[in-house]
N, C-alpha and C positions, 0 to 999 in steps of 0.2 A: 504493500500500500504506500502510495506517495501522498504525503500530507502537505497541502498548501494552506498557509495562513494568509488570508487576504486582509490587509490593513487599510482601512478606508479613513482618510483624514477629513474631518468634517467640523464645520461650525456654521450654524444658520444657513442651511442649504435645503430648506423645505421645498423649494421649487424643483430640485434635481435629485434628491436622495433616493426616492422610490425607483426612478428609472435606473439609477446607478446600481442599486441592490438587485433589482430584477435582472439586469444585464449580467451581473456576476453569476447568479444562479441559473441563467439560461446558457451558460458556457457549455460547449461540447467538449467533454473530456473523457478520457478512457475510464473503464470501470474501476481501475485500480487507483484512481485519483480521488482524494477526499478533500473537500473544501471546508474550512472553518473561517467565518467572516467576522471581523472585529471592526465595528464602527467606533473610532476613537474621536469622541465628540467634545468640543471645547465649550461645554455647558451652553448649548444652543437655547435660545429663548424665543424662537420664531415658529414653533410647532414642529421642528425637525425631529426632536426626540419622540414626540407623540406618534409621528408617522413611522419611525423605526420600530417602536413598541408594537404597533399594529401589524407590521410586516413580520414580526417574530412568530406570529401564529402560523404563517405559511412556510417560514424558513427557520426551523428550530436550531440550526447551527449559527444563527445570527446573534451576535452579542454586542452590548454597548459597554465601552470603557470611558470613564470620565477623564478628560484632560483639563484639570483645574488650572494649570499654568496657561492654557490657551495659546500655546506656542507650538510651531510645527515640529521641531526636532524632538520635543518631549512626546508628541503624538506618535511619531515614528517608533520611538523606543518603547513606549507603552504597548503598542500593538505587537512589536517583535517579541516582547517578553510575556505576552498574554498566554501562550500555549506552546507545547512542543510542536515541532514542524520539521519538514524536510526542505521546504522552499518558502520564501517570503515574497508576496506580491503586494506592492504598494500602489494604492489607487487614490486619486482625489475624488471628492464627492461630486465634482462636475465632470468626471471622466466616465464615459459610457463605453465599455470595452466591447470589441467585436467577439463573436461567439468562439472564434478559434484562438483567442489571445493566450489563454493559459496553456493549452496543449502545444502550441507552436513554441512558446517560451521553454516549456519543459523539454520538448524534442531537441531544441538547439543546445540547451544546457547539458543534456545527457549525451549528445553526440560529440560535443567538443569540450573536454575538461578545461581547456584554456580560457573558455568563455565563462565569466563569472556574473554577467548581468545581461539581460535582454529586455528590450522595450520596442514599442511600435510607433507608427506615424500618427500625427494629430490631424483629425478632420474637424475643422472649426464650425460651430454653430453660433450664430450671432444674436444677441439679445437686443441690439440696436445697430444703427448704421455706423456709429463711431467704433463699435466693436469690430465690425467688418473691415473698416479702414485700418485700424490698428493691427489686426491679425494679418491682413494682406501685406502691410509694410514689414511686419515681423517675419513673414514667410520668405523674404528676399535676402540675398547675401548682403546687399547694401544696408538693409535694416538691422540685421543681427550678426553679420560676419560670416566669412567663408569658413565652411567646415562645421557649422552648427547643425545639429540633427534636424532642426526645423526646416532646413533648406535641402535636405537629402531627398532624392527620388528613387534610390535603389538601395537594397540591403547591403550592409557592410559595417565595419567597425568604426566607432566614433568615441567621443570623450564623455558623453552623458546622454541619457534618454529620459523620456517621461514614462510614468507608470512602469517602473522596472521590476523584474523578478530576479531574486538572488537565491542561490543555494545556501543552506545553513552554514556550510563551512566558511563562507565569506565573513560572516560576523565573528566566527571563532578565530579567524586569522587576523582581522584588522579592527575588530571592535564594532561599536555602534555609532549612531549619528551624534555629532558633536552638539551638545545642548547649549553651548555658548553662541552658536551661529543661528541667529534668527532668520537670516537669509543665507542662501548659497550653501546650506547644509548638504544638499544633494551633490553639488559640484565638489565639495570637500570630500564627501564619502567616495565618489567615483574617482577622484584623483588618487585617493588612498588605494582603491582597487587597482588602478593602473600601476601605481608605484610598487604594489606588492606582486605584480606580474600577471594580473588578470586582464581580460579583454572585455569590452563593452560592445554589445552587438545591437545594431538598429535593424529591425526586421520590417521591411516595407510591406510584407504580406499580412501584417496584423495592424489594427488601428484602434484608436479610441476617439469617440466624439467628445469634443470639449466645448463647453458653453462659455463663450467669451463675454465678459462684462467690460464694456468700454467707456471710460471717462478719461479725459486728458489729464486732469489733476492726479488721478489714480495712477496713470501710466508714468507720469513724471516722478511721483514718489516711489513707485515700484523700481524703476531703472536707476534712480538715484541711490536707492538702497542696494541694488545689485552691485553697483560700482563701489559703494562704501564698504560693504561686507566682503567684496572680493579681495580688497587690500588686507583685511583681517585674516582671510584664508591664506593669502600669500605669506603674511607674516608668520602664521602658524607653521607653514611648511618650509619657510625660508626659500621659496621658489615662486616664479610666475607660472601659474598652472596652465594657461593657454596664452599664446602670443596675440590673438585677436583682441584680448581685453585691453591691450595697451593703446589701441587705435583711438578710442574716444577721449581718454585723457590727453593724449598727444594733440588731438584735434582742438580740444578746448584750450590747451596751452597755446597753441598756434593762434587761435582766435583772439586771445588776450593780447598777444604780441602784435597782431595785425591791427587791432583797434588802437593800440597805444602808439605804434610807430609807422603805420602805412603812409601817413602824411609826410613822413621824412623819407621812407623807402617805399615808393609806390609798388615796387615789385612784390612786396609782402602780400598785396591784395590778390595776386594771381592765383595761388592755390585756393583761396576762398571762392573766386569766380569759377574755377574749375569744379569745385565741390557743388556749388549752386547749380551749375549747368547739369551735372550728373543727377542730382536730386530731382531737378525739374524734368529732365528727360525720362527718368525712371517713373516718376509720378504720372506724367502724361501717358506713358505706355500702360501703366496699371489702370489708370482712369478709363482709358479707351477699352481695355480688355474686361474690366470688372464693373464698369459703369459706376465709378466712385468719384466723389468731388476731388479735383486735383489739388486744391489749396489745403484740404485736410490731410491729404497724403504727404504733401510737403511739410506741413506742421508736424506730422507724426514722425517722419524721419529726423527732423530737427530735435524733437523731444527725446527720441531714442538715443541719439548720439550725445547731445549736450548734457542731459540729465545724468546718464551713466558716467560721462567724463567728469562732471562736477563732483559726483558722489565719490568717484575714485580719487580725485585730487583731495577731497576732504578727508578721505580715509588715510591717504599718505600723510597729510598734515597732522591728524590726530594720533594715528597709530605709530607711525614711523618717526615723526619729528618730535611730537609732544609726549609720546609714550603713554597715551591715555587709553582707557577702556572704552568700549562702544557706548555711544550716547543712547540714553533711554528714549530719546525722540526717534532714533532710527530703529527701534525695536517694534514700533507700531506698524503693522502690516497695512498694505494698500487695499486689501480686499476684505 
């Protein structure tokens, strides 16, 4: 018997939690696969918990675990420690897994012992037009960087995935999720996987539907925190975990120089003009293809790059130069 503990991270997801749970139990798995599902709930107060309790009648292996800290890495670890298992599958409450998700992950992990983690592609569902604009921009190399799993169109190895499955031995080898990391805890964990010799596999034949909630203030805060916490991860490992993370802070640093000195050295404005031309060109192409407002696409690219870059520079200032601990303000999540 192969035992999968499915850990669902949840807080105030009354809109999506039932579809998430029903998709998990609709999975097509071999007869020797046993699923135990743990909803790790951050003390929801919007009716989510009542909906989960009602679903327990139909799904007796569905359990609720209280995450009183209301923080993501705590939720991961609470779920992992909830029961004995052979594999851990991590799922967000807004992730609706394809019916072949579990079995394909199992097959890959069993076939290739060098693979320690498997996840699939994201198919976005949009709650508003802003969400579609944001997700479209994030699905491009310009928006999120070359090599990010969100831009992959074929199966292969990568540096991180969404809704990952891990064999039990991974946690025995490298430990659990770092509870000091309010953001980027998955990047940190998967960097440790790679550092320990494991591979992370993106399987394009499995997918998850993801409900995108789109607001520009939320996007700004989210990517500012990604940049900020990335520096904390780098400090922890004494290494830059991916090279693409350096592009936004370098860009923001260049912008500051261009604003201050381009009137003395006009040539400093040339890279900015090239950047704007690229963003406008890609935005018009996406606008034509996806029927989206071009100005909002341009704004989204700007937010993705500048907010991450500013967050990264703030992280350098606080963690590396001032030797400070993470700010409480940056522990507040954007969703």
